[in-house]
N, C-alpha and C positions, 0 to 999 in steps of 0.2 A: 560596574561591581566586582569587587575581586572574586576569586574561587571560594574563598572562605565566608562570603556572604550572599544569600539566594533571597530573591524577590518572590512576592506572592503573584499570582498571574490573575490577571482581572479580566472581567468581561464587559458586557452592557451595563452592569449596575455599578461600574467602577464610580461615576460621579456622585451617585449617593453614597457609595462606601467613603468616598473622600469627605463628603459634606460631614458623615457620621463620626469620622475621626479613626476611620479602618482602611484608609487608604495607603498607597506605597511609601509614603513620606514618613509613617510612623510603624511599618509592618515589614517585617523581614525573618530570616534564617540566618544565624551566624554560628559558625564553627569556633568554639573557643577551645583552650587547652584540652579540658577534659570533658567538655559538654557541650550540647546544643543547646542554642539559645531561640527560642520561637516567641516572636512577639507579633501579634495583630492588632496594633492599636491598642488602646484601653481593653478592647474586648476578650483578649486571650494573650497568657503569658506562661511560658513553661521553661523550666531549666532542666535538662533530661540529659542525666550522664552517659556518655558512650556505652559504659558496661550494661545499661539497662536496656538498650536496644537492640532488638533482633527481628529477623523475617521482613526486612525492608524491601519494597517492590513497588512496581507502578500499581495503581489501582483505578484502572479505568470503570467505568460503569456509572450506573445511577446514582443521584446525589440527592439528599433531603432539602437542599437550599444552599443560598449563599451566605456567607457570614461565619457564625460560629454556633455550632448545632453539637449536641452531645446527649447521650443517654448510657446510663452503666457503665461507665468507662470508656466509652469508645467515643472519640470527637472527631468532628470534621471542622476543620479552619479553612476556608477558601473565599477567592473572589471571582472564580470561574468554575465552569464544569468541567474544564480541561485541564491538562497537566498534573494530574492527581497522582501522589504516591503516598505511601501509608508504612507504617511500622508498628509493631509490638513491644511491650515494655513488660520486664519481668521483674520489676521492683518499683516502690513507691517513689514518685517524684514530684517536685514543688510545681504544681500549676494551678492557675486562676483564671477564672473568667468571669469578667466584670467586677475583678477584684476579690472573689469569693473563691476559696479553695475546692478544687475538685478532685475527683478520684481519675487517673489518668492510666488507661490500660492499653490502648490504641490510639495513634493518631493518623489522619488523613488530612493533607494538605494540597492545594493547587499552587504549583511553583512554575515560573516562567521557564526554567532549565530542568524538568525533572530528571533528566538522563544524567546531565551535569551533576547534579546533587546526589544522585544514588552513586555515582562514582566516587565523588569526594567522600560520601558516608562509608563506603567500602574501604577506605583508607583507615577508617577509625573502628569499624565493627564488622562482625561476621553477618553478611547478609541473608543468609539460608537459615532456617528454623533450627532452634537448639535441640540437641539428641538427646 
């Protein structure tokens, strides 16, 4: 994959996620000209303008599960408990879970190369909190 496309990290549940259509063949994070496109199979899609992203950082720690989970604007999209990064959003973005529109204020993802992703993201946005 090029440095403009990042894959999700998968763990022991990879075979199940592949069967469910949430495997690496249909899941990726892509840097486009003005936005970050996040796709986790048919389960999650978001087109996030770089201008909306702030406070991006590694987010290790406890997770609520594997797959797509969210509550009150905070969403976890992952195939593993490792390689977690997250960021906040300060404007409404187009995002969907199973085709239904959702509110997205914070996104946390498990990526194969979280450090490389954050380095690439730093070229587009300010990673620290807005003042």
